[in-house]
C-alpha positions in Angstrom: -8.2 -20.2 5.5 -5.2 -20.5 8.0 -4.4 -17.8 10.5 -1.3 -17.4 12.7 0.5 -14.7 14.5 4.2 -13.7 14.1 5.3 -11.3 16.8 2.3 -8.8 16.7 1.4 -9.4 13.0 -1.7 -11.4 12.1 -1.1 -13.5 9.0 -4.0 -15.0 7.1 -3.6 -17.5 4.2 -6.5 -18.1 1.9 -7.3 -20.8 -0.7 -7.3 -18.4 -3.6 -6.3 -14.9 -4.6 -9.9 -13.9 -5.1 -10.8 -15.2 -1.6 -7.9 -13.2 -0.2 -9.0 -9.9 -1.8 -12.7 -10.4 -0.8 -11.9 -11.2 2.8 -9.4 -8.4 3.2 -11.9 -5.9 1.8 -14.7 -7.2 4.1 -12.4 -6.7 7.1 -11.5 -3.2 5.9 -15.2 -2.3 5.3 -16.0 -3.4 8.9 -13.2 -1.3 10.3 -14.4 1.7 8.2 -17.9 1.2 9.4 -16.8 1.1 13.0 -14.7 4.3 12.7 -17.5 6.1 10.9 -19.8 5.3 13.7 -17.4 7.0 16.1 -16.3 10.1 14.1 -17.5 12.4 11.3 -14.9 11.3 8.7 -11.9 9.1 8.3 -8.5 9.4 6.4 -7.0 6.5 4.5 -3.9 5.7 2.4 -4.0 3.3 -0.5 -1.5 1.4 -2.5 -1.5 1.2 -6.3 -0.4 -2.2 -7.8 -1.9 -5.2 -9.6 -1.7 -7.1 -6.3 -4.4 -4.8 -4.9 -6.9 -5.4 -7.8 -9.2 -7.9 -6.0 -9.2 -5.9 -2.8 -10.0 -2.6 -4.5 -12.8 -4.2 -6.6 -14.4 -5.5 -3.5 -14.1 -2.1 -1.7 -15.8 -0.5 -4.7 -18.6 -3.0 -4.6 -19.2 -2.3 -0.9 -19.3 1.4 -1.6 -21.8 1.0 -4.5 -23.9 -1.3 -2.3 -24.1 1.5 0.3 -22.2 -0.3 3.0 -19.7 2.6 3.4 -20.4 6.3 3.1 -17.4 7.3 1.0 -18.5 11.0 1.2 -16.9 10.8 4.7 -13.6 9.3 3.6 -10.6 11.3 2.7 -8.1 9.4 0.6 -4.3 9.6 -0.1 -2.0 7.4 -2.1 1.4 6.4 -0.9 3.9 6.8 -3.8 4.3 8.1 -7.3 6.9 8.0 -10.0 8.9 11.1 -10.8 8.8 12.4 -14.3 6.2 9.9 -15.8 3.8 11.5 -18.2 0.8 12.9 -16.3 -1.7 10.7 -18.2 0.4 7.5 -18.2 -1.6 4.5 -17.1 1.3 3.3 -15.0 1.0 6.4 -12.8 -0.1 5.3 -9.4 -2.6 8.2 -9.0 -4.1 7.2 -12.4 -4.2 3.6 -11.4 -6.2 4.4 -8.2 -8.4 6.9 -10.0 -9.4 4.2 -12.5 -10.0 1.5 -9.9 -11.2 3.3 -6.8 -11.0 7.1 -6.5 -13.0 7.8 -9.6 -15.6 5.2 -8.9 -16.9 6.4 -5.5 -17.8 9.8 -4.0 -14.8 10.3 -1.7 -14.9 13.4 0.5 -11.5 14.3 -1.0 -8.6 12.6 -2.9 -5.2 14.1 -2.5 -2.7 13.0 -5.2 1.1 13.1 -5.1 2.4 15.1 -8.2 5.3 13.3 -9.7 5.7 16.1 -12.2 6.1 18.9 -9.7 8.8 21.4 -10.8 10.5 20.9 -7.4 10.1 17.4 -6.0 11.3 18.5 -2.6 8.5 21.1 -2.4 6.0 18.5 -3.4 7.2 16.3 -0.5 6.7 19.3 1.8 3.2 20.0 0.4 2.1 16.4 0.9 3.6 16.2 4.3 1.6 19.2 5.4 -1.7 17.7 4.1 -0.9 14.3 5.7 -0.3 15.9 9.1 -3.5 17.9 9.2 -5.1 15.0 11.1 -4.2 11.4 12.0 -4.5 8.8 9.3 -6.9 6.0 10.3 -6.2 3.1 7.9 -3.4 2.2 5.5 -4.0 -0.4 2.7 -0.8 -1.6 1.3 1.2 -4.4 -0.4 4.7 -5.7 -0.3 7.2 -5.5 -3.2 9.4 -8.3 -4.5 12.3 -6.8 -2.6 10.3 -6.5 0.6 9.6 -2.8 0.2 6.5 -1.0 1.4 5.5 1.9 -0.8 8.8 2.8 -2.5 11.0 2.3 0.6 13.4 -0.1 -1.0 16.0 -1.8 1.3 18.7 0.7 0.4 16.6 3.7 1.3 14.4 2.3 4.0 14.6 3.8 7.5 12.5 2.7 10.4 13.2 6.0 12.1 13.0 8.2 9.0 12.7 11.9 10.1 10.9 12.7 6.9 7.2 11.9 6.2 7.6 12.0 2.4 10.8 11.8 0.4 12.3 11.4 -3.0 14.0 8.0 -3.6 16.0 6.2 -6.2 14.4 2.9 -7.1 16.6 -0.3 -7.0 16.9 -2.8 -9.8 14.6 -5.4 -8.2 11.9 -2.8 -7.6 12.1 -1.5 -11.2 12.1 -5.1 -12.6 9.0 -5.9 -10.6 7.1 -3.2 -12.6 8.1 -5.1 -15.8 7.1 -8.5 -14.2 3.7 -7.1 -13.2 3.1 -6.1 -16.9 3.1 -2.3 -16.1 6.0 -1.6 -18.4 7.3 -3.4 -21.5 11.0 -3.2 -20.5 13.3 -2.1 -17.7 14.5 1.0 -19.5 10.9 2.3 -19.5 10.6 2.3 -15.7 11.4 5.6 -14.0 14.4 5.6 -11.8 13.0 7.9 -9.0 9.8 8.3 -7.1 8.1 10.1 -4.3 7.2 7.9 -1.4 5.6 8.1 2.0 8.3 6.9 4.5 8.0 3.9 6.8 7.1 5.9 10.0 4.3 7.5 8.0 3.0 4.2 6.8 3.0 2.5 10.2 1.7 5.4 12.3 -2.0 4.7 11.6 -3.8 2.5 14.0 -4.8 -0.1 11.4 -2.8 -1.6 8.5 -4.1 -4.0 5.9 -1.4 -5.6 3.8 -2.5 -7.7 0.8 0.2 -9.7 -0.9 -0.8 -12.4 -3.5 1.3 -14.1 -6.3 4.3 -16.4 -6.5 6.6 -13.5 -7.2 6.1 -12.3 -3.7 6.8 -15.6 -1.9 10.5 -14.7 -1.0 9.5 -11.3 0.3 6.7 -12.7 2.4 9.0 -15.3 3.9 11.6 -12.6 4.7 8.9 -10.3 6.2 7.4 -13.0 8.4 10.3 -15.2 9.3 13.4 -13.1 8.8 14.8 -10.5 11.1 13.0 -7.2 11.7 15.3 -5.1 9.7 15.4 -2.5 6.9 16.9 -5.3 4.7 13.2 -6.3 4.4 11.3 -3.1 5.1 7.9 -5.0 5.4 9.2 -6.8 8.5 8.4 -3.6 10.4 4.7 -4.8 10.3 5.5 -7.3 13.0 6.0 -4.4 15.5 2.6 -2.9 14.7 -0.2 -3.3 17.2 -2.9 -3.8 14.6 -1.5 -5.0 11.3 -2.7 -7.9 9.2 -1.1 -9.7 6.3 -3.4 -11.3 3.7 -1.9 -14.0 1.5 -2.9 -16.5 -1.2 -1.3 -20.0 -1.5 1.4 -18.7 -3.9 2.7 -15.9 -1.8 2.6 -18.1 1.3 4.3 -21.0 -0.3 7.7 -20.6 1.4 6.4 -20.0 4.9 7.1 -22.8 7.5 3.8 -22.3 9.3 
């Protein structure tokens, strides 16, 4: 493993994707244990993407081994397609239910509803729930276009007044869903989504960002070595007091460090 810091962001590069996922999960488990020793319950936000598979599997194992009391953990997810069939496996809530939320006894799981009759009302509903108490930990990834959640460059706003909003997805973002094997072709990928905004994602005290795979190398390079700008939304992590970026050799391939 190699570790370095860029601005405030801690970057860790591992020898393999599996090592990355296991190590990130171990660090997250320790943070959860620490917080649960200090307070009755914690609130967390999770990302849904194939890039998170190894991390989520390790979290589940820790829960089933009794290392974390998930009955004291309240969970949220960070984005959802608009108009996708409620039972579609590509739905981010369904993805997380299959790989995390449905496998452990969470205190609560609050889902974004991409099929709400009024998406604006759904954003307001979710905003109210998010703001009931501070979020403690965010577990996220970075998209091929540098997005975090569905804050693609053309809609990203580091000072967004909204907590949750409806966005139109850009071509690179939609193509990534095909590249990841989630959809067979571009036309199958929804054009709009609900997303937590950038201020919402970086407000929690701790952020874990797991980004494996060669398709993410350019985005990682821009996030770590480029300007801190909405042109690469993930670059905002370099201003966070306690954010860590977890990489494998493929995603770190273009870094100069």
